[in-house]
Steps between C-alpha positions, in 0.01 A plus 500: 500500500151503647336841543439477875373777726788578736271641766307170500832317547574716800158424647554130444844510667351661811212252511746212465714642785201538733319181391180690565292728273365718783839572657644579158207733429564684826871529416417636152219725628258332257178307542517122516290484186738729309796280596317184397401656168862596417618150578237353273596740221865405543408131478312568177796690353742221595265217411562317826350469848723663759302467822275244663249671731415323825319568827820608678653697218665433167775260393720510193471258212829377345464777239434744782816389680704559181345841446556606863863384491558696176347809658717469811813469281395800292432716805836404651673612178310828507590553868865456413482729199318778685687483829749778411261732313475821691762394753778726613839371382623502862210287628577135574243241604610210719275189504535271803313304765333681788725356770817565298381859464428535873791311651779545239434814296351746754803497737715591192293783354719770654809332359339475157400866505855598593647281225249606230376850593351565155306176476133488607448140614150355510411148607231262385429209731389165359421159640616322183761554234391747230336324205623764256842617389662789685487832324742790503600620846372184670689259727366193674623304803353153544589159649528197275693182417670637188582819314224694326435315174333795327710574190424871538655517846843510649527304823735467794504279807507709817514241778422146601181452700627397845234449763547597864276486806476826695321632807502798733796519746234509777374161382827326575551253781825398678546175300544662161618424235266208448458200277227453238292269716478757779450783256193338344326484836495879524228730359585516130419792271488437126398676179324377188806284407411277799866430567445372854241247379737376233784469750278310742396258227851453369646426843211278614440691821121450479231762467423605860653844479399854583480671160386855434460578130548830321468577130830695488847445637521855632191446718643178647831678570323792667313249720836348594631847590196536719596186692222274369716215380771387260492599131687340211612714205786555251802672647472808277165580654620492859849650484385853585293382799798288614734801480263721692457223767124471442554131419759233579588199287449171684509238224633468146361250247798267433364381165603715204220636284488508121301824516665836447408867483537661157489843347374556149491803268411574139774450244386827347725656763824342391620840380370696798733489792256630761298182510815285513638717782178446697519125436865503614401688817222245574750216453757670726241518778477119496876457519 
């Protein structure tokens, strides 16, 4: 094994992530020269060139790409190993998307607290599936086309992803319900999944439509509640707003989707019933 300076590897990983020596230096609270010197020393120790310096920043060589990937994998393993150190045994972390947290979890927090009064639940919101394995006292909810393939995880399908179009009750007109052709002529609110655009393309209804784009489903749904148009989202995200009459359902996608919503947890918890009870409670909320 090469005798490599671990601090230099950390510096390289941050430079590779930023693609810029100056931004990495600011992140590390070092001078640009100090960062450059540590990268050069690392290259000498490894016997390869890791970075190509250019006018707009730095780019990785093939060896640099391999080194950065190895560092990312190593850091993910360390994150998983350290996640439970110092944690209270009654603390559980739930990883999920921001809109799932806002629209599905938050209306159920009182019910969770009543069901598990001794569990301190924290949430971590992500825009992508975690790259690392789940550690002790961690659960993740995420959409996908298949069960979690991580061998360290248990996985369970919670629901099919069924898309519906919703709007404010005040937005309705006397001729509802409506067909897809009429629906697509209305102001359409969509999130980063661009579901309206995909539907327009698939149905061949052209591209002359009023589209307002948001980066999250929850923001598009809140705009629909405010009467600004029609949003499209999975049913599990809108059921609370439908029950409270903030939204009404005006169209259902007739085509079944292969996507589903899944819950995952660490297999380390196979002998600990608390995590399984929480998973069972989550699943029951989708039934």
